[in-house]
C-alpha positions as CSV (number, residue, x, y, z in Angstrom):
1,M,0.0,0.0,0.0
2,K,2.9,2.4,0.8
3,L,4.3,1.8,-2.7
4,Y,0.8,2.5,-4.2
5,Y,0.5,5.8,-2.4
6,L,4.2,6.7,-3.3
7,K,3.4,6.2,-7.0
8,K,0.3,8.4,-6.6
9,I,2.4,11.2,-5.1
10,I,5.0,11.0,-7.8
11,L,2.3,11.2,-10.5
12,L,0.7,14.2,-8.9
13,L,4.1,15.9,-8.6
14,N,4.8,15.3,-12.3
15,I,1.4,16.7,-13.2
16,F,2.2,19.8,-11.1
17,C,5.5,20.2,-12.8
18,L,3.9,20.0,-16.2
19,F,1.4,22.6,-15.1
20,I,4.2,25.0,-14.0
21,I,6.1,24.6,-17.3
22,F,2.9,25.1,-19.2
23,I,2.2,28.4,-17.4
24,T,5.9,29.5,-17.6
25,I,6.0,29.1,-21.4
26,L,2.6,30.7,-21.8
27,F,3.7,33.9,-20.1
28,T,7.1,34.0,-21.7
29,I,5.9,33.9,-25.3
30,D,6.7,37.1,-27.1
31,L,3.3,38.8,-27.6
32,P,4.1,40.2,-31.1
33,C,4.4,36.6,-32.3
34,I,0.7,36.0,-31.6
35,G,-1.5,36.8,-34.7
36,A,-4.1,39.4,-34.4
37,S,-6.8,36.8,-35.1
38,Q,-5.6,34.8,-32.1
39,K,-5.7,31.7,-34.4
40,D,-2.0,31.3,-34.6
41,I,0.7,31.3,-32.0
42,T,4.4,31.3,-33.1
43,I,7.2,30.3,-30.8
44,G,10.5,30.4,-32.7
45,N,10.2,27.9,-35.5
46,I,7.0,26.3,-34.1
47,S,3.6,27.5,-35.2
48,I,0.4,26.5,-33.5
49,K,-2.6,26.7,-35.8
50,K,-5.6,26.7,-33.4
51,D,-8.2,26.8,-36.2
52,T,-6.9,23.7,-38.1
53,K,-5.5,22.1,-34.9
54,E,-2.1,21.7,-36.5
55,I,1.5,22.3,-35.4
56,R,4.1,23.3,-38.0
57,I,7.8,23.1,-37.3
58,Q,10.3,24.7,-39.6
59,S,13.3,22.5,-39.8
60,K,16.2,21.2,-41.9
61,L,17.6,17.7,-42.7
62,A,20.1,16.7,-40.0
63,I,22.0,14.1,-42.1
64,R,21.7,12.7,-45.6
65,L,22.1,9.0,-44.9
66,G,22.4,6.9,-41.7
67,I,20.8,4.8,-39.0
68,L,18.1,6.6,-37.1
69,E,17.1,6.9,-33.4
70,Y,15.3,10.2,-33.7
71,F,13.0,12.1,-36.0
72,L,13.5,15.5,-34.7
73,V,16.2,17.0,-32.4
74,G,17.6,20.4,-31.5
75,D,20.4,21.5,-33.7
76,H,22.8,21.0,-30.8
77,G,21.4,17.6,-30.0
78,K,21.9,14.2,-31.4
79,T,21.8,15.3,-35.0
80,Y,24.0,12.5,-36.2
81,E,21.2,10.0,-35.8
82,S,18.1,12.2,-36.6
83,V,16.1,12.9,-39.7
84,F,15.5,16.6,-38.9
85,K,16.9,19.3,-36.7
86,V,15.3,22.5,-35.4
87,S,16.9,25.7,-34.1
88,D,15.8,28.3,-31.6
89,N,13.3,26.0,-29.9
90,K,13.1,23.6,-26.9
91,P,11.1,20.3,-26.7
92,S,9.1,21.9,-23.8
93,E,7.7,24.3,-26.4
94,L,6.5,21.4,-28.5
95,N,5.0,19.9,-25.3
96,F,3.2,23.1,-24.7
97,A,1.8,23.2,-28.2
98,L,0.5,19.7,-28.0
99,L,-1.2,20.4,-24.6
100,L,-2.7,23.7,-26.0
101,L,-4.4,21.7,-28.8
102,G,-5.8,19.1,-26.4
103,F,-3.5,16.2,-26.8
104,A,-3.0,14.1,-23.7
105,P,0.4,12.7,-22.7
106,L,0.5,9.0,-22.2
107,D,2.6,7.6,-19.4
108,Y,5.9,6.2,-20.9
109,Q,5.7,2.9,-19.2
110,T,2.2,2.4,-20.4
111,F,3.3,3.3,-23.9
112,L,6.1,0.6,-23.7
113,R,3.7,-2.0,-22.3
114,I,1.0,-1.4,-25.0
115,K,3.3,-1.3,-28.0
116,Q,4.5,-4.9,-27.2
117,Q,1.0,-6.2,-27.6
118,K,-0.1,-7.9,-30.8
119,N,-3.1,-5.6,-31.3
120,Y,-1.3,-2.5,-30.1
121,I,-2.7,-0.2,-32.8
122,N,-6.3,-1.1,-31.8
123,E,-5.5,-0.6,-28.1
124,F,-4.0,2.8,-28.7
125,V,-6.9,4.0,-31.0
126,T,-9.6,2.6,-28.7
127,H,-8.2,3.8,-25.3
128,H,-5.6,6.5,-25.9
129,R,-6.6,8.3,-29.1
130,K,-5.9,11.8,-27.6
131,S,-2.3,10.8,-27.3
132,L,-2.0,9.9,-31.0
133,L,-0.8,12.1,-33.8
134,S,0.1,11.9,-37.4
135,I,3.1,13.5,-39.0
136,S,3.8,14.6,-42.6
137,I,6.5,16.7,-44.3
138,A,6.2,19.5,-46.7
139,T,8.3,21.8,-48.8
140,K,7.3,24.9,-50.8
141,K,6.5,22.5,-53.7
142,Q,4.8,19.5,-52.2
143,T,3.9,17.3,-49.2
144,Y,5.6,14.0,-48.5
145,D,4.7,11.0,-46.5
146,I,7.1,9.8,-43.7
147,S,8.1,6.8,-45.9
148,A,9.9,9.2,-48.2
149,F,12.5,9.6,-45.5
150,L,12.4,6.5,-43.4
151,K,13.4,3.1,-44.8
152,N,12.4,0.1,-42.9
153,R,15.5,-2.1,-42.7
154,E,13.5,-5.2,-41.7
155,N,11.3,-5.1,-44.8
156,T,8.1,-5.5,-42.8
157,K,4.9,-3.5,-43.0
158,T,5.3,-0.1,-41.4
159,E,2.4,1.7,-39.5
160,F,3.7,5.2,-38.5
161,L,1.8,5.7,-35.3
162,W,3.2,8.6,-33.2
163,V,2.4,8.9,-29.5
164,F,2.6,12.0,-27.3
165,T,4.5,10.6,-24.2
166,G,5.4,14.1,-22.8
167,S,9.0,13.5,-21.7
168,Y,9.5,13.9,-17.9
169,F,11.1,16.0,-15.1
170,T,14.3,15.1,-13.5
171,I,15.0,15.0,-9.8
172,N,16.3,18.6,-10.2
173,N,12.9,19.6,-11.8
174,Q,14.5,20.0,-15.3
175,F,12.5,19.1,-18.3
176,A,14.4,16.1,-19.6
177,G,13.6,16.8,-23.2
178,D,15.1,20.3,-23.0
179,Y,18.3,18.9,-21.5
180,E,18.7,16.2,-24.2
181,L,17.1,18.3,-27.0
182,N,15.0,15.3,-28.0
183,F,11.7,16.4,-29.7
184,I,10.5,13.2,-31.5
185,G,12.0,9.8,-31.0
186,I,12.0,6.8,-33.5
187,W,13.7,4.4,-31.1
188,P,11.8,4.8,-27.9
189,D,13.3,7.4,-25.6
190,R,11.6,8.6,-22.4
191,S,13.1,12.1,-22.7
192,A,11.5,12.6,-26.1
193,V,8.1,14.5,-26.2
194,V,6.7,12.2,-29.0
195,N,7.7,8.6,-29.8
196,L,7.1,6.4,-32.7
197,C,5.2,3.2,-31.8
198,S,7.3,0.5,-33.5
199,N,8.4,-3.0,-32.6
200,L,11.4,-2.9,-34.9
201,K,14.6,-4.0,-33.3
202,N,17.7,-2.0,-32.2
203,P,19.2,-0.7,-35.4
204,Y,22.8,-0.9,-33.9
205,Q,22.4,-4.7,-33.3
206,G,22.0,-5.8,-36.9
207,K,20.0,-4.8,-40.0
208,Y,17.1,-3.7,-38.0
209,G,15.1,-0.5,-37.3
210,F,15.1,2.5,-39.6
211,E,17.6,4.3,-41.8
212,L,17.4,7.6,-43.6
213,T,17.1,7.8,-47.3
214,S,17.3,11.4,-48.5
215,K,19.6,11.4,-51.5
216,N,17.2,13.6,-53.5
217,F,17.0,16.4,-50.9
218,D,19.4,19.3,-50.2
219,L,20.7,19.5,-46.6
220,K,20.1,23.3,-46.8
221,Q,16.5,22.9,-48.0
222,D,13.7,24.1,-45.7
223,F,11.2,21.5,-44.5
224,E,8.0,21.9,-42.5
225,I,7.0,19.1,-40.1
226,I,3.2,19.1,-39.9
227,I,1.6,17.5,-36.8
228,R,-2.1,16.7,-36.7
229,R,-4.4,14.5,-34.8
230,Y,-4.4,10.8,-35.7
């Protein structure tokens, strides 16, 4: 029973910390960045479209080829194993944007447990739909599906289901995502704000996981990561 109540206290503390960071970011947004219509909020390279319920992140390719553990990191983060990188933003700001649009963070351990189930997609959609999101990529010329960038090295069917797991606070009350600069993970990472639900194996232990295929794109090219409800 003591362990049960301890877990409850830790959960409440985490919720309180999330509330504090939510309020802090809200009151530190530069007011001129907020559109007159109040439909859009811009924080650095992250735009929150309240009318269409979209988040758009201006980014660039991090690498051209390579094994992947992340989909999006800060430009001073683990760019050597990420598809995209973003400057002038922190993962807590993506966390804020998702909360503002009504997404609900799913406990990371619950995420890991469900994704091991055979019918994990149905479980997520049925019971945790508010934690699910879809991602597409756009340039000035066209929109791309994720599969244009991520190659499944195991040659199995890929369902790109992204889950808002919300990162966590360290014992020093630091937002772990900001410390690690992990926005969106491909290989599960507790510090990432969003994680891909995939049961592919560790890419560093054989021909598993995902690798980046972007030969036809310029590293200096501008990309827009578009996040919507699943």
